[in-house]
N, C-alpha and C positions, 0 to 999 in steps of 0.2 A: 767252888763253892762260893757263892755269892751272898755279899752283906744283905743284912735288913733292910737296908732302903733301896737297893737294887731291886730284891723280889716287891717290894711295894711300886717298886718303878712299872716293875712288868706285869704285875696283876695290875695299875692302873692304864697300863698299854691294851691288855687286854681286853680290860672291861670296856676301852672305847672302842676298840675295832669290834667289840659284839656287836655294840650300840648302834655303832656305823653301819651294820653290817643286816640288823635288827628292824632297822629305821625304813620306814616307808620308801617308796620314791620320789626325786626332788619333781619341782613342777607343777602347772595346776592341771585339773579335769577339765576338757573341756568335750562334753558332748558323750559322756564316758570313756573316752581315750586321751591320753596326757598327752601334751606340749611341753618341749625342752624346757630347761631351767633358761636356758637364755633369750627363749621368748619371754618366757616367764619376768623374768628381771628389763627386757626393755618394754615390756608392755607397765612395770613396776615405774618407771624412770618416766616414759611417756605422762602416768597420768600424775608424777610431780610432778611435769614441766607444765601439764594443765593448769594443774596446783599455783605454782608459783607465777604464771600468768594473768591470773585470775586475782591474787593478789596485788601484784604490780599495776593494775589496770584500776581496780579499785583504789589504792594509796592514790594514782594519780589523779582519781575523778576527785578525789576527796579534796588534793592538793588546791585541781583547778576551782571547786567547788567554792572554794576558802576564799582564794582572790578576786572571785568574782564577787561576793556579797557584801 
């Protein structure tokens, strides 16, 4: 016989599996199709890299402007 704690743990695990199975597919929609999770992650990282580059450029240009004034 399982204890109450074990039963709750089992029910929690069953619910987690059910939610995983009913969740939609991962990846982004592209022209009605699906692109893979890896490509989605790579695209997100590339966007973050662009943001970081712009922020660095703006930070450096503000420092350069402050030095010339």
